[in-house]
N, C-alpha and C positions, 0 to 999 in steps of 0.2 A: 504494500500500500504506500502510495506517495503522499507526502505531507506538504502543505503549502509553505511551511517554514523551512523546508529542506532544499538546498541547492547543491548539485554535484559539480565539483571543481577539481580537476586533476592537478597533481603537483604540490602536495602538502610540503611544508618546510620541516625537515628533520633537523632538530637541534636540541641542545640541552635547555631545560627550563630556566636555568640561570641567565640565559641570554635575553629573556623577556624583561621588559621594564614597564613602569606605570607613569603616565604623564597626563597633565591637565593643561598644558601650555601649547598644545597643537590645535590647529583648525581641523575641520572635517576633511578627511582624505578619501580617495577612491576606495570603493568596496565592491566585491563581486556579488554580495547579497545584502539587501537593505529591506528592513521592515519598519513601519511607522505606526504609532498609535496616538490619536488625539485624546489627551487626558481630560481636558476641558476647553473652554473657549480661548484661554490664554496659553495653554500648555500642550506641547507635542513632544513625544519621545521618539527617537530613532535608534535602532540597533543596526550597526554596519559591521559586516564580517568579511574578512579575506584571509587567505592562508598565512600572511605575515603579521596581521594585526586585527584587532577588533575595537570598535568604539561604541560608547554610549553618548548620544547627543541629546541634550535637553534644550528646547527652545521655550522660553516663557516671556510673554509680553514683548516680543521683539528682541530679546537678549538670548545669548547662547552660552552653554557650558558644555565642554567636551572632555570625556575621559577616554584615554587610549591605552590599551595594553598591547605591546608589540615588541618587535626586535628593533633596537635603536643602536646607532653607532656610539653615542654617548650613553654611558651607564645611567639608568634611571631605575633604581631598585624597586622591586615589588614591595609594597607595604605589607608587613605582617598584620598590623592593625594601625589605622590612622584615622583620627577625627580632626576635621578642619571646620572651625566656626566661620560662618559667613564666606563660603568659597566664592560666592557671587552675590550681587546686590539682591537677588530674588530668592536666595536659599539661606536658611539659618544654620544648617549643619550638614556635612557629608561625612559618613563613616565608611571606610573601605578596608577590607582585609583580603589577603591573598594567601593561598596555601598550595603546596606542591606535595602530592602523594605518589608513591611508587606502587605498582600493582603487577601481579603475575598476569599471564594471558587470560586466565579464568576471571581474576579480579577485575581486569579491564573490561571484559564483557559485562560483568555485573554493573560496573560504574556507568557504562554506556546505556544500559537499560534504564538506570535511574535518571540519567540525563534526558533520555527520550521521553520518559514519563513526565518529567518536569516541563519539557517543551510542549508536550501535548496539552497540558493543563494550564499553560500560561496564556494570558490575553495577548501578549506580544512575544514572539519567539522567532529566532532565525538560526540556521545551522548550515555550515559549509562542510561537505563530506567528500573525501577523495574516493572516486568510484573504483580506483585500482587498489586502494587500501582503506576499506570501509571503517576501520577503527580509528582512522585519522580524521578527527572532527574538531571544528571550532564552533562553539554555540553560545547563544546568549538568550536570556529570558527576562522579562520585566513585568511588573504589576504594581498597582497602587495598594498599599496596605490598608485593609478595611478599618482598622482601629486608629492608627496614627496618621493616616492619609499621606504617609511618606511614599516616595517613589523608591522601589526596591528592585534591584537587578542582580542577576548572577551570570557568570560566564564560565565556560569550560574550554580548555584547549587540551586535547588528548594527543600525546606523543607516543605512538605505539612502539616505536623502535626501542625506547627506554622504559616503556610501561608507565610513564609519568602522566599525571593529570594536574594541570595548572588550573586552579579555581579562584575566582574572585566573587566576593559578596559585597554589595554596596547598598547604602540607604542614604537618600537625600531628602531632607525636610525643607520644603518650600516655605518661605516666609509667610505666604498665604496658602493654606492647604488647598489642593485641587478639588474641584467639585466632583461629585459622583458622576461617573460616565454612564 
């Protein structure tokens, strides 16, 4: 069964997870798979995924904030856990954390099943998968938390050659909570 959030793209990037970094100082870059969700009249979220990077793009009242996880020439470490107050004029707080886990081939298949279940149940999801190496995926999912009204997103980069899974979890609280969609 084909999913609307899935895009097949050959040529995944095989590298160590330590080569990936986290940045919020870049603009929107080209992506092979893009999905958007209008959260309310002022707020739109976009997930952009390619084999070398993925982005979370938030546009609110004409302003933009971009989070990028990718391979950079200049080292930009992945945050284990970071909280930033007022990352933009329209957000009161962003919290982000990254983890890297190592898996056996069987464990990697289990992780991929969990990722697919999350993508299936998310209001906004996107995934790039290498058709020649189906366990090589880069995926992202986003939703608005029902209680806090914060924007929450998760990303996964599966590196099958090493069995590594790079995950990010983030939460951004808008200064004004988004309206129910």
